[in-house]
C-alpha positions in Angstrom: 231.2 24.5 164.9 228.8 21.5 164.4 231.5 18.9 164.0 234.2 17.8 166.3 235.6 14.8 164.5 238.7 15.6 162.4 238.0 13.0 159.7 234.6 14.4 159.2 235.7 18.1 159.1 238.5 17.1 156.6 236.0 15.4 154.4 233.7 18.4 154.5 236.5 20.8 153.7 237.5 18.8 150.7 234.0 18.7 149.4 233.5 22.4 150.0 236.7 23.2 148.2 235.9 20.8 145.3 239.0 18.6 145.9 237.4 15.5 147.2 239.5 12.5 146.2 238.9 8.8 145.9 239.5 8.1 149.6 237.0 10.8 150.5 234.3 9.3 148.3 235.0 5.8 149.7 234.7 7.1 153.3 231.5 8.8 152.4 230.0 5.8 150.7 230.6 3.6 153.7 227.2 5.1 154.8 225.4 4.2 151.6 222.1 2.5 152.4 219.9 2.5 149.3 216.2 2.1 150.1 216.8 2.5 153.8 213.5 3.1 155.8 214.0 4.3 159.2 211.9 3.2 162.2 209.6 5.7 163.9 211.6 5.9 167.1 214.9 6.6 165.2 213.9 10.2 164.4 215.8 10.5 161.1 215.0 13.4 158.9 215.5 13.0 155.1 217.3 15.8 153.2 216.5 15.8 149.5 217.0 18.0 146.5 213.5 18.9 145.4 210.4 20.2 147.1 208.2 17.6 145.4 210.3 14.7 146.9 210.1 16.2 150.4 206.4 16.9 150.2 205.6 13.4 149.0 207.6 11.8 151.8 205.8 14.0 154.4 202.3 13.4 153.0 202.8 9.7 152.6 204.1 9.3 156.2 201.2 11.4 157.5 198.6 9.3 155.6 200.0 6.1 157.1 199.3 7.2 160.6 196.0 5.8 161.9 194.8 8.8 163.9 192.4 11.5 162.9 193.8 14.5 161.0 193.8 17.8 162.8 194.1 21.1 160.9 195.3 24.4 162.5 194.9 27.6 160.5 197.3 30.5 160.9 196.0 33.9 162.0 197.1 36.7 159.6 196.5 40.3 160.7 197.2 43.3 158.5 199.8 43.2 155.8 201.7 39.9 155.6 202.7 38.4 152.1 201.3 34.9 152.0 204.3 34.0 149.7 206.7 34.7 152.5 205.0 33.2 155.5 207.4 31.4 157.8 205.1 28.4 158.5 202.2 26.6 156.9 199.0 28.6 156.7 197.1 25.4 157.2 199.0 23.0 159.3 197.9 19.4 159.1 198.9 17.1 161.9 198.2 13.7 163.5 199.4 12.1 166.7 202.6 10.3 165.9 203.8 12.8 163.3 207.4 13.8 163.2 207.8 17.5 163.4 210.6 20.1 163.4 210.7 23.4 165.2 211.2 26.4 162.8 211.9 29.0 165.5 214.1 29.2 168.6 212.3 29.1 172.0 212.2 32.6 173.4 211.6 31.4 176.9 214.0 31.3 179.8 214.7 27.6 179.5 215.2 27.4 175.7 213.3 24.1 175.4 213.7 23.9 171.7 215.7 25.5 168.8 215.3 25.9 165.1 215.7 22.5 163.6 215.0 20.4 166.7 213.1 17.2 166.0 210.1 16.0 168.1 207.0 13.8 167.7 203.3 14.8 168.2 202.4 12.7 171.3 198.7 13.7 171.4 196.2 16.3 170.3 193.4 16.9 172.8 190.8 19.7 172.8 192.7 21.2 169.8 195.8 21.4 172.1 199.1 20.0 170.7 201.4 18.0 172.9 204.9 17.1 171.7 207.6 14.8 173.0 211.3 15.0 172.3 213.5 11.9 171.7 214.7 10.3 174.9 212.5 12.6 177.0 209.7 11.3 179.3 207.7 14.5 179.8 205.5 16.2 177.2 205.5 19.8 176.1 202.3 21.7 175.5 202.9 23.6 172.2 202.2 27.3 172.1 201.7 29.5 169.0 204.3 32.0 168.0 203.9 35.4 166.2 206.0 36.7 163.4 205.9 40.4 162.6 206.2 42.1 159.2 208.2 45.2 160.0 209.0 48.2 157.8 211.9 50.4 158.7 212.4 54.0 157.8 214.9 56.7 158.6 213.7 59.7 160.6 215.9 62.6 159.4 214.7 65.0 162.1 215.6 62.7 165.0 218.4 60.9 163.2 217.3 57.4 164.0 215.8 54.3 162.4 212.1 53.8 163.2 210.1 50.6 162.7 206.5 50.2 161.8 204.5 47.0 162.3 202.6 46.3 159.1 201.1 42.9 160.0 201.5 39.7 162.0 201.4 36.0 161.3 200.5 33.6 164.2 201.0 29.9 163.9 202.5 26.9 165.8 206.3 27.1 165.1 206.6 23.6 163.6 206.4 21.8 160.3 206.3 18.2 159.3 209.8 16.8 159.3 210.1 13.4 157.9 211.7 15.2 155.1 212.9 18.7 154.1 214.8 20.1 151.1 218.5 20.7 151.4 217.8 24.4 150.6 215.5 24.8 153.6 217.9 22.9 155.8 220.5 25.7 155.6 221.4 26.9 159.1 220.0 23.8 160.8 221.7 21.1 162.8 220.8 17.4 162.9 222.2 14.5 164.8 220.8 12.0 162.3 219.8 12.4 158.7 219.1 10.4 155.5 220.6 12.3 152.7 219.3 11.9 149.2 221.6 14.2 147.2 222.3 12.1 144.2 220.3 14.5 142.0 222.1 17.6 143.3 222.0 20.4 140.8 223.2 23.6 142.6 226.8 24.5 143.7 227.4 23.6 147.2 224.3 21.5 147.6 226.1 18.3 148.7 228.3 20.2 151.1 225.3 21.9 152.7 223.5 18.7 153.2 226.4 16.8 154.7 227.5 19.7 157.0 224.0 19.8 158.7 225.2 16.6 160.6 227.2 16.7 163.8 228.8 13.3 163.1 229.4 10.9 160.3 227.8 8.2 162.4 224.5 9.9 162.1 224.6 9.8 158.3 222.6 7.5 156.0 223.4 8.0 152.4 220.2 7.1 150.4 221.7 7.7 146.9 225.2 7.7 145.6 227.0 11.0 145.4 228.7 11.1 142.0 231.8 13.3 141.4 229.8 15.7 139.1 227.3 16.3 141.9 230.1 17.9 144.0 230.7 21.3 142.6 231.5 24.8 144.0 230.6 28.1 142.4 233.7 29.3 140.5 233.2 32.8 141.8 233.5 31.6 145.4 236.7 29.7 144.6 238.2 32.7 142.8 237.3 34.9 145.9 238.8 32.6 148.4 242.0 32.2 146.4 242.4 35.9 146.2 242.2 36.4 150.0 
C-alpha cells in the first residue's frame, strides 16, 4: 500500500520472493551513491543494519550542532520494565536535530504519525517546538503516556479485565538521522539512505527498500550483493503450499 509505481512494486516482489535478476539489480543500483551526505534540509533518514552504526550517526550529527544540549528524563510510575520502554529514558536534543515520531497523534487533526520526520526548531523554557518539512508553522510538542497493562480472565463475569501496572511518560520522538532496519518495520518514508550491504537476516533488504514510497526517494549507500538478498526458506515453503 506504500508504493504505486509498478516497476518499484515488481522489483520489491522479486526481492521478497528471492528471484531478483540482473535487470532488477541494475535498476536498484542506479541509485547507488557511495559516501553520500545529505543536506540538513533534505530530511533523509539512514536505514542501516546494526544498532552501533545508527547510534554513531545520530550522536555525531547531534554533536555537530552548535546549540546547547537539552536533556529530558522520562517519568516512570509503577511497574514498567526499563528494557521494554518505547522511548529514550533520557532524551538528548538540540535545536536543529532531526527527529522521528514514534507514536501516532491521538488528536482530532492527526498532525503526525509513527515514522513522520521533523526538525527541532527551538527549545525554550524546556518546551520543545518542532517543524515539519515544507511547513511554516511550528508545533509545540506534548508528552505521551504509555501504559503497562496486565490482562486476566474473570471467570465469574466471563470477561477479560485489564489492570494498569505502570506508566511511562516521555516525548514521543527519537533522533532520526539514522535508524536500524529492524526498528523501521511498519514505518513509511518518502526519502531514505539505505546502507544494507552488510545485511545478515532473511528479508532485511526487502524490509529496508519497502519502507520507501518511491524509488526516486532512494539513495543506496552500499551495494546490495546477491547473497544479501535472502528469504527464510520456511516462508517460501509456506507460500508455495498455499
